[in-house]
C-alpha positions in Angstrom: 0.0 0.0 0.0 1.4 3.4 -0.9 2.0 6.0 1.7 -0.4 8.8 0.6 -3.1 6.9 -1.3 -4.2 4.4 1.3 -5.7 1.9 -1.1 -5.1 -1.5 -2.5 -4.6 -2.7 -6.1 -8.0 -2.7 -7.7 -9.4 0.2 -5.7 -8.7 2.5 -8.6 -9.9 2.2 -12.2 -7.2 2.3 -14.9 -8.6 5.7 -16.0 -8.2 8.4 -13.4 -9.2 12.1 -13.5 -6.8 14.3 -11.5 -8.1 17.6 -10.1 -6.2 19.6 -7.6 -9.1 20.5 -5.2 -10.5 17.7 -3.0 -13.9 19.4 -3.2 -13.8 19.1 -6.9 -13.1 15.4 -6.7 -16.2 15.0 -4.6 -18.2 17.2 -7.0 -17.0 15.2 -10.0 -18.0 11.9 -8.5 -21.4 13.1 -7.4 -22.2 14.9 -10.6 -20.7 12.9 -13.4 -20.2 9.3 -12.1 -23.0 6.7 -12.3 -24.8 5.9 -9.0 -22.8 3.5 -6.8 -19.4 5.1 -6.8 -17.3 4.7 -3.6 -14.6 6.6 -1.8 -11.2 4.9 -2.0 -8.9 7.4 -0.3 -9.1 10.2 2.3 -5.5 10.2 3.5 -4.2 13.8 4.1 -7.4 15.1 2.6 -6.5 13.7 -0.8 -10.0 12.5 -1.6 -10.4 9.7 -4.2 -13.5 8.0 -5.6 -14.0 5.0 -8.0 -17.1 4.3 -10.0 -18.3 4.3 -13.6 -19.1 6.9 -16.3 -21.8 5.8 -18.7 -20.9 2.2 -17.6 -17.1 2.5 -18.1 -14.7 2.2 -15.1 -13.3 5.6 -13.9 -11.7 7.1 -10.8 -11.1 10.6 -9.6 -8.2 11.5 -7.3 -7.2 14.8 -5.8 -3.6 15.7 -6.4 -3.1 18.9 -4.4 -1.4 22.0 -5.8 1.9 22.1 -7.6 4.4 19.6 -9.0 5.8 18.1 -5.8 2.4 17.2 -4.4 0.9 16.1 -7.6 4.0 14.1 -8.5 3.5 11.9 -5.4 -0.1 11.2 -6.3 0.7 10.4 -10.0 3.4 8.0 -8.9 1.2 6.2 -6.4 -1.7 6.0 -8.8 0.5 4.2 -11.2 1.6 1.9 -8.3 -2.1 1.1 -7.9 -2.7 0.2 -11.5 -3.6 3.5 -13.2 -2.7 3.5 -16.9 -4.4 6.7 -18.1 -4.2 10.0 -16.2 -6.4 13.0 -17.2 -5.6 16.3 -15.4 -8.8 18.4 -14.9 -8.7 21.9 -13.5 -8.2 25.5 -14.3 -5.6 27.6 -16.0 -4.7 31.2 -16.7 -5.3 32.1 -20.4 -2.5 33.7 -22.3 -4.2 33.8 -25.8 -5.5 37.0 -27.2 -8.8 35.4 -28.4 -9.6 33.6 -25.1 -12.6 34.1 -23.0 -13.5 33.1 -19.5 -14.8 29.5 -19.3 -13.1 28.3 -22.5 -11.6 24.9 -22.6 -7.8 24.3 -23.1 -6.3 21.0 -24.3 -2.6 21.0 -23.6 -0.5 19.2 -26.2 2.7 20.0 -24.3 3.7 21.6 -21.0 6.9 23.7 -20.7 8.4 23.1 -17.2 8.9 26.4 -15.5 9.4 24.4 -12.3 12.5 22.4 -11.2 10.6 19.3 -10.1 9.8 17.8 -13.5 13.3 18.6 -14.7 14.8 16.9 -11.7 12.6 13.9 -12.3 13.5 13.8 -16.0 17.2 14.4 -15.2 17.5 17.0 -17.9 18.3 20.7 -17.7 15.4 21.6 -20.1 12.3 19.5 -21.0 8.8 20.2 -22.4 6.9 16.9 -22.0 3.9 16.2 -24.2 0.5 14.7 -23.9 -0.3 11.3 -25.4 -1.2 12.0 -29.0 -4.1 9.6 -29.2 -5.8 11.2 -26.1 -5.2 14.7 -27.4 -6.7 13.8 -30.8 -9.7 12.2 -29.1 -10.2 15.2 -27.0 -10.1 17.6 -30.0 -12.6 15.4 -31.9 -15.0 15.2 -29.0 -14.6 19.0 -28.3 -15.7 19.7 -31.9 -19.1 18.1 -31.0 -19.7 20.7 -28.3 -20.6 24.4 -28.3 -17.7 25.3 -25.9 -14.8 27.3 -27.4 -11.7 25.1 -27.2 -8.0 26.1 -27.6 -5.3 23.5 -28.4 -1.6 24.2 -27.8 1.3 24.4 -25.5 1.0 25.5 -21.9 3.4 26.5 -19.1 3.6 24.6 -15.8 4.8 27.2 -13.2 6.1 26.5 -9.7 4.9 30.0 -8.5 1.3 31.1 -8.2 1.9 34.6 -7.1 4.7 35.4 -9.5 6.7 38.5 -8.6 8.0 38.8 -12.2 5.4 40.9 -14.2 7.2 40.0 -17.5 6.7 36.3 -17.2 3.3 36.2 -19.0 4.6 38.1 -21.9 7.7 35.9 -22.3 5.6 32.7 -22.2 3.0 34.2 -24.7 5.8 35.2 -27.1 6.7 31.5 -27.5 3.1 30.6 -28.3 1.9 29.2 -24.9 -1.8 29.5 -24.5 -2.1 28.9 -20.7 -0.4 28.5 -17.4 -1.1 26.1 -14.5 1.0 24.1 -12.0 0.8 20.3 -12.5 0.7 19.2 -16.1 4.4 19.0 -16.8 4.9 16.8 -13.8 2.1 14.5 -15.0 3.4 14.3 -18.6 7.0 13.7 -17.3 6.0 10.8 -15.0 3.7 9.4 -17.7 6.6 9.4 -20.2 9.0 7.7 -17.7 6.4 5.1 -16.7 5.0 4.5 -20.2 1.4 5.4 -19.5 -1.1 7.8 -21.2 -1.7 11.4 -20.0 -3.6 14.5 -21.0 -4.4 17.8 -19.3 -7.8 19.5 -20.0 -8.6 22.7 -18.3 -11.0 25.6 -18.0 -9.8 29.2 -18.4 -10.3 30.8 -15.0 -8.2 34.0 -15.5 -7.1 36.1 -18.5 -3.5 37.1 -18.1 -1.9 40.2 -19.6 1.6 40.9 -20.9 2.3 43.3 -18.1 1.4 40.8 -15.4 -2.2 41.9 -14.9 -5.0 39.4 -14.6 -8.8 39.3 -14.7 -10.6 36.5 -12.6 -13.6 34.6 -13.8 -16.9 34.9 -12.0 -18.2 31.9 -10.0 -21.1 31.4 -12.4 -18.9 31.5 -15.5 -16.4 29.1 -13.8 -19.2 26.6 -13.0 -20.5 26.5 -16.6 -17.0 26.2 -18.0 -15.9 23.4 -15.6 -19.0 21.4 -16.2 -18.5 21.5 -20.0 -14.8 20.6 -19.6 -15.5 17.8 -17.1 -18.0 16.1 -19.3 -15.4 16.2 -22.1 -12.7 14.9 -19.8 -14.9 12.0 -18.6 -15.5 11.0 -22.2 -11.8 11.2 -23.1 -10.8 9.2 -20.0 -13.1 6.3 -20.8 -12.6 6.4 -24.6 
């Protein structure tokens, strides 16, 4: 039994959704899973549930915030039999044509955090999503009315960044969003030989001079629900 996910082999489905917030894990299970799901972990508040989505096995497991915390959870999920990880959550939008509540599908994640680089044992590394999962997500997103952006994102190790020029630098290189866990997930997935994809809702619009505009609770709820239904379909595809 792993240290932080106090579960046994078979408690998790091979397909696992990975939000940062434990409350969101509970919301996902209660809102999107079929009736009969069960809690499989509560250690350190890292809530996890296993059930089905439209009859297909699926789990959801809280990762916490940032690469160090999420990296522990990704590792232990793989120890417990996970073979497909789908990060679900929010990101700051860097694109000029983005709106609050849009969906972002991350095809790669530049590591602006030392943890994935230490794990990869490389000085610079931009790990990628599993192509098949990304293609499935793009195809499924085309069937919805939600605006979807596909491209590279940044995984940052700092939420309250003191450098006001960071957003502009990342945007100059074509990044469309910034968050805090995807590069760690993609790196561990590459090393362990499993599938991974990050799908997120735009919760902030970030300007070149470091300014940001935050989404309203109502807009966020609508965006997250649309993104989550897409993620559940991708995870069980």
